[in-house]
C-alpha positions in Angstrom: 79.2 5.5 76.4 78.3 6.2 72.7 76.5 9.5 73.5 79.6 10.9 75.1 82.0 10.0 72.2 85.1 11.8 71.7 83.6 14.1 69.2 80.8 15.0 71.6 83.2 15.5 74.5 85.4 17.7 72.5 82.8 19.9 71.3 81.4 20.4 74.7 84.9 21.3 75.9 85.2 23.9 73.1 81.7 25.3 74.2 83.1 25.7 77.7 86.2 27.1 76.6 84.4 29.7 74.3 82.1 30.9 77.1 85.1 31.1 79.6 86.8 33.3 77.1 83.8 35.4 76.6 83.5 35.9 80.3 87.0 36.9 80.6 86.7 39.5 77.7 83.7 41.2 79.4 85.1 41.5 82.8 87.2 44.4 84.0 90.3 44.3 81.7 93.4 43.4 83.4 96.7 43.5 81.9 96.6 40.1 80.5 93.1 40.7 79.0 94.0 43.9 77.6 97.2 42.3 76.0 95.0 39.4 74.6 92.4 41.8 73.2 94.7 44.3 71.8 97.1 42.0 69.6 94.1 39.8 68.5 95.0 36.7 70.3 91.7 36.5 72.4 89.6 36.9 68.9 91.7 34.3 67.5 91.0 31.8 70.4 87.3 32.7 70.3 87.0 32.0 66.8 88.8 28.9 66.8 86.6 27.5 69.6 83.4 29.0 68.0 83.9 27.1 64.9 84.4 23.9 66.6 81.5 24.5 68.9 78.9 26.0 66.8 80.3 26.4 63.2 80.4 30.2 63.8 82.8 32.8 63.1 84.0 35.7 65.5 84.9 38.8 63.5 88.1 40.6 64.6 87.6 44.3 64.3 91.2 45.1 64.5 92.2 42.7 61.5 94.3 44.4 58.8 95.6 43.0 55.6 98.6 41.2 55.7 101.8 43.4 55.8 99.7 46.5 57.1 100.3 47.6 60.8 97.1 47.4 62.8 96.5 50.0 65.6 96.7 48.3 69.1 94.9 49.6 72.0 96.9 50.1 75.2 95.7 48.8 78.7 94.9 52.1 79.7 92.8 52.7 76.4 90.8 49.5 76.7 90.3 50.1 80.3 89.1 53.6 79.7 86.8 52.1 77.0 85.4 49.7 79.3 84.8 52.1 82.0 82.9 54.6 79.8 80.7 52.0 78.2 79.9 49.7 81.2 80.4 51.7 84.3 80.2 55.5 84.6 80.1 56.8 80.9 77.0 59.0 81.1 76.1 61.2 84.0 77.5 58.6 86.2 75.5 55.7 84.6 76.9 53.2 82.1 76.2 53.7 78.6 75.5 50.0 78.0 74.8 48.1 81.4 76.4 44.6 81.8 73.9 43.8 84.6 70.8 42.1 83.4 68.8 43.7 86.4 69.3 47.1 84.9 66.8 46.3 82.2 63.4 46.7 82.8 62.5 44.1 79.9 64.6 41.7 81.9 63.7 42.3 85.4 60.1 42.4 84.7 59.3 44.4 87.9 61.2 42.1 90.0 62.9 43.8 92.8 66.7 43.8 92.6 67.6 41.3 95.6 64.9 38.9 94.4 66.3 39.1 90.8 69.8 38.5 92.1 68.6 35.6 94.0 67.4 33.8 90.8 70.9 33.8 89.5 72.4 32.7 93.0 69.9 29.9 92.9 71.1 28.5 89.4 74.9 28.8 90.5 74.2 27.3 93.8 72.4 24.3 92.3 75.4 23.3 90.4 78.0 23.9 92.9 79.0 27.5 92.2 78.9 30.8 93.9 80.0 34.4 93.0 83.6 35.3 94.5 82.6 38.5 96.0 86.2 38.9 97.8 88.0 38.8 94.5 85.3 40.5 92.2 82.7 43.3 92.6 80.5 41.7 89.9 76.9 40.8 91.0 75.3 37.3 90.1 73.4 38.9 87.0 76.7 40.4 85.5 77.3 39.0 82.1 80.7 37.5 83.0 79.0 35.5 85.9 76.4 34.3 83.5 78.9 33.3 80.9 81.1 31.6 83.4 78.1 29.5 84.6 77.4 28.5 80.9 81.2 27.4 80.8 80.5 25.5 83.8 77.4 23.6 82.5 79.0 22.7 79.2 82.2 21.4 81.2 79.8 19.1 83.1 78.3 18.1 79.8 82.0 17.1 78.7 82.3 15.0 81.8 79.0 13.4 82.0 78.9 9.8 83.1 75.7 8.6 81.5 73.3 9.7 78.8 70.7 10.7 81.3 73.2 13.2 82.8 74.6 14.5 79.5 70.9 15.2 78.4 70.3 17.0 81.6 73.1 19.1 81.5 72.1 20.1 78.1 68.6 21.0 79.2 70.1 23.2 81.9 72.0 25.1 79.2 69.0 25.5 77.1 66.8 26.5 79.9 69.2 29.2 81.0 69.9 30.6 77.7 66.2 30.8 77.0 65.1 32.2 80.4 68.0 34.7 80.9 71.1 34.9 78.5 69.6 35.0 75.0 67.5 38.2 75.6 70.2 39.9 77.7 72.9 39.4 74.8 70.5 40.4 72.2 69.7 43.7 74.1 73.4 44.1 75.0 74.4 44.0 71.4 71.7 46.0 69.9 72.4 48.7 72.5 76.1 48.8 71.3 75.2 49.0 67.7 72.6 51.7 68.5 75.2 53.8 70.2 77.4 53.5 66.9 80.1 51.8 69.3 83.1 50.2 67.1 85.4 49.1 70.0 86.3 45.5 70.4 83.2 45.0 72.8 80.7 45.7 70.0 82.3 43.0 68.0 82.4 40.7 70.9 78.7 41.2 71.5 77.7 40.5 67.9 79.7 37.3 68.0 78.4 36.3 71.3 74.8 37.0 70.3 75.3 34.8 67.2 76.8 31.9 68.9 74.3 31.7 71.8 71.2 31.8 69.3 73.3 29.0 67.3 73.7 26.9 70.7 70.1 27.5 71.6 68.8 26.3 68.3 71.0 23.2 68.3 69.9 22.4 72.1 66.2 22.8 71.1 66.3 20.2 68.4 68.7 17.7 70.6 67.2 17.8 74.0 64.0 15.8 74.7 61.2 17.7 76.3 60.9 15.2 79.3 64.5 15.6 80.5 65.3 17.1 84.0 68.5 19.0 84.8 70.6 17.0 87.1 72.1 18.7 90.1 76.1 18.8 90.7 75.6 15.6 93.0 74.0 13.8 90.2 70.6 13.9 91.9 67.8 14.7 89.4 66.2 17.7 91.0 63.7 20.2 89.8 65.2 23.6 90.8 63.1 26.2 88.9 59.2 26.7 88.5 
């Protein structure tokens, strides 16, 4: 299939890996993630995939000139930063929330259960569900949304026809436009406004740049009449 050439498949795979790495970066840091953040490996992997997927670069705030030692945050320090920023940093509330429903401009008056059901509907339509046994994250958490984008890009890479490929791209474009783009822009601006210089601020800025680029690319490449396919390859209109 000419539309799903090796180059297109490789780019879709790079997009999927980029979103999966970002999802890992914005989840509560475990020992592995903390090590990858502190030694710069995660930023290197993100930058490599961002360049291939979107022709964008991700700045590494911990980078130092060659020969100069860069300070490395310990696991405890990174976890403390994460908790302070995103969980209980100010009067028991996060300084910057990673749950989209916490922002009135995103929830637009929708009650919390109904807002969460919107995301559960998207995920379920494409064969996914939030694993509540292993994670405390709600469906509107940034990491969950990024994992979903990774899944859609992986489906694009595996598409067996032009119709399916365009459909999966349409789903990416719709999810970005309806949910993720505004959320990431708000998050990046909030971290900047707080004067926060942790790795998370740099991650948010890089993510904002890449998702905007991804959205622009999809807007010019996806025909308006295409309909997102479901996981079982049936063309179903899920959203209004």
